[in-house]
N, C-alpha and C positions, 0 to 999 in steps of 0.2 A: 579516942575515936578508933584507933587501930585495934585496940583490944575488943571494942564492940563489934567491929567487922569480923575479927577472928572468931568471936563467940557465935556470931550468926552462921559462919561456915560450919560450926560444929552442931548447933542447935537446929537449924533449918531442916537438914535432911531427916532428922528423927521425927519431925512433925509432918513432913510432906509425903513421903512414900514409904512409911515404915513397914507396911504389909505388902509383900510381894512373893507369893508362893513359888513362882517360876523364875526367880532372880538369876539363876544360873544360865538362862537362855539368852540373856541380853549380850549382843556382840558389839554393837556400835555405841559410841558415846561422844558427847560434846564436853570438852573440858573448859571451865571458866577459871582463868587465872586472876589473881589477886594480890596476895600480900607476901611480904618477906620480912624476916628479922635478921639483922646482921650482927655478928659477934663483935666485929671491930666498930666501935661507936665513935671513933675519932673522925672517920670520913662521913660526910653528909650524903649517905646513900638515899636513893628514892625507894621507899618501901611499899609503894603501891604499884604493883606490876601487872596491870590489866592486860588481858589477852584472851585468845580463844585457841582451842585445839580440837583435833578429831582423834578418837581412840578406837582401835579395833581389838577386841578380846577374842581369844580362841581357847578351847579346851581339848587339845589333842590327847590321845590316849598314850602318852609317854609315861613309862614307868617312874621316872624321877619326879613327875608331878604329883605322884601319890593318887589316892582314890577320892579325895575330897573334891566335890564339884566346884568349890570356890577357888581352888588352885588353878591359875590361868596364866597364859602367856599373852603379851600385848604388844602392839605397835602404836605409837602415838606421834603425831606431828603437831607442833604448836607455833604460834606467832604471838609474842608478847613484848611488852616494854620491860627492859631489864633495869637493874638498880643504878645504872649509869645513864639513865634517860635515853638509852639507845634501843635498838631492836635486837631481839634474840629469836632465832629460828631453830629450835631443837627438834631432832628426830630421835626417838627413843624406842628401844626394844627391851622388853623386860619380862619379869615373872612376878606374880602375886601368890603368896602362900598364906593360907588361913592360920592365924596364931590362936584365936579364941572365938568361938561362936557364943554370942550372948543370948540370942533367940533366933527363931527361923527368920532369915532375911537380914539379920544384923550380926556383923562380925568384924573382927580386927584382923587386918592382913599385913604381912611384912612384904615390902616391895624392894626389888633389886632390878636396876636397869643399866644399860649402857647407852650413853647419849652422845650424839654427834651434833654440834651446834655451830651455826654462824652467829657470832657475837659482836655487836657494835658497841664500842666504848666511846661515847661522845666526850667524856672528860679528857681523855688522852688523844682523841681524834684518830682512833685506830679501829680496824676490824680484825677479828681473829676467827680461826676455826678451832673449836675445842672438842675434845673427846675424853670421856671418862665414866667411871661408875657413879650411879646415883641411887643411894639407899633411901628408904622411907617407910612410912606407915600409912595405911588407909583404913578409915572407918567406913564400912559399907552398910547402908540401910536401904535394902531393896534396890530401887533405880538410882539412888544417889550415893556417891562416894566422896568423902572428904579426905583429901590427900595432903600429907605433910612430907616434904622431901628435904634431904640435906644436900646442900651445894658444897662440894669439897674443893680444896685447893692444895697445892704442894707447898707446904711451909711447916713451921714448928707447930702452928695451930691449924690443923687440917680442916676444921669446920668454918666455912666462910659465911653461910647463911642457912636459914630454914625458910622454905617457901610453902605457901598454901594454895591449893586449888580445889575445885569441886568438879566432879565428873558426873554428868547425868546420862545414864545408860538407857538405851531404847531398843 
């Protein structure tokens, strides 16, 4: 079932808003959270992480952003269920760089963000404030972006999880 939902995250955008000649002008978006896959399979994590967020994209004329209109900076605030059945409230600031354009309105973007989050762990009955880098990839099809990000941790195995969300830009 989780693989079916993950496949829908990837397939739905390509059939929904594939053509969008002015896709670079969309500044606001709604993020719909979803799914996660955890590297450590010993712990019984909750891998359906439903939630919503709001994203603001900007395209300032900064030299380090390059000339591609798909290269953008963003701010995003979310509220979602985390893998410990608790609440997470992340605030992220980041950048998206185009890696590959497949067709007009369809591209692969590299994502890098810094995130500050309130994190509730119901299993341990604690709340934490976390801060750190969040790398990822985004497939952009016009108004719709499918996002896969890596959740990192400080240990011998730095990858804790891969999470998926979808952002609808307007």
